[in-house]
C-alpha positions in Angstrom: 17.6 49.7 52.1 15.7 47.0 53.9 13.1 47.0 51.1 15.7 46.5 48.4 17.2 43.6 50.3 13.8 42.0 50.7 13.0 42.4 47.0 16.4 40.9 46.0 16.0 38.0 48.3 12.4 37.3 47.1 13.7 37.5 43.5 16.5 35.1 44.2 14.2 32.6 46.0 11.7 32.7 43.1 14.4 32.4 40.5 16.3 29.5 42.0 13.7 27.4 43.8 11.4 25.0 41.9 7.9 26.1 41.7 4.8 24.0 41.7 2.9 25.0 38.6 -0.3 23.2 37.6 1.4 21.5 34.6 1.7 18.0 33.2 3.5 16.7 36.3 1.1 18.0 38.9 -1.1 15.7 40.9 -4.3 17.4 39.5 -3.2 16.8 35.9 -2.2 13.1 36.5 -5.4 12.3 38.3 -7.5 14.0 35.6 -6.1 11.8 32.8 -8.3 9.0 31.5 -7.2 5.5 32.6 -6.9 4.0 29.1 -7.5 5.3 25.6 -8.3 1.9 24.2 -6.5 -1.3 23.2 -2.8 -0.8 22.2 -2.2 -2.0 18.7 0.1 -4.9 18.3 3.5 -4.0 16.8 4.5 -6.1 13.8 8.0 -6.2 15.3 6.8 -8.1 18.4 6.5 -11.4 16.6 9.1 -13.2 14.4 9.2 -12.7 10.6 6.8 -15.1 8.9 7.6 -16.1 5.4 6.3 -18.8 3.0 7.6 -22.3 3.5 9.6 -24.0 0.8 6.6 -25.9 -0.4 4.4 -22.7 -0.6 7.1 -20.9 -2.5 7.5 -23.8 -4.9 3.7 -23.9 -5.5 3.7 -20.1 -6.1 6.5 -20.3 -8.7 4.8 -23.4 -10.3 1.5 -21.5 -10.7 3.4 -18.5 -12.2 5.2 -20.8 -14.7 2.0 -22.5 -15.7 0.2 -19.2 -16.2 3.1 -18.0 -18.4 3.1 -21.2 -20.4 -0.7 -20.9 -20.9 -0.3 -17.3 -22.0 2.4 -18.2 -24.5 0.2 -21.1 -25.9 -2.8 -18.8 -26.2 -0.7 -16.2 -28.1 0.7 -18.9 -30.4 -2.8 -20.2 -31.1 -3.9 -16.7 -31.9 -1.0 -16.1 -34.3 -1.7 -19.4 -36.1 -5.4 -18.5 -36.4 -4.5 -15.1 -37.8 -2.1 -16.7 -40.3 -4.8 -19.1 -41.5 -7.4 -16.3 -41.8 -4.9 -14.1 -43.6 -4.3 -16.9 -46.1 -8.1 -16.8 -46.8 -8.0 -13.0 -47.1 -9.9 -12.3 -43.8 -8.7 -9.8 -41.2 -8.2 -11.3 -37.8 -10.2 -9.5 -35.1 -7.1 -8.7 -32.9 -7.4 -6.1 -30.2 -5.5 -5.3 -27.0 -5.9 -3.1 -23.9 -5.8 0.6 -25.0 -6.3 -0.2 -28.7 -7.8 2.7 -30.7 -10.4 0.3 -32.2 -12.4 -2.7 -30.9 -13.2 -6.0 -32.4 -16.3 -4.5 -34.0 -14.1 -2.7 -36.5 -13.1 -6.0 -38.1 -16.7 -7.2 -38.6 -17.2 -4.5 -41.2 -14.2 -5.6 -43.2 -15.4 -9.3 -43.1 -18.9 -8.3 -44.3 -17.4 -6.1 -47.1 -15.0 -8.7 -48.3 -17.7 -11.5 -48.3 
């Protein structure tokens, strides 16, 4: 009987008392960790939001508008040139990105019609 009581008491003490295991919170684990792994990256949330100023935004929109105007003028010149060449009976060497033919395909028709 005395043996059963001792086993029960040992089991109860082991079950309900905290044990010191060599885990992450032990002194040997904490002292074995490296001091620092390197510089900590700066969080983008640690500084205020930076946006372009009114003048920078205006300059950006102005450049975009100028580029669009220049593109429209270039297309208009190209259309006028194509119309003038068509009046003379010459194919305009027009091509675009992804076209199934290049500008070399038009040189053959110019040579054949000349």
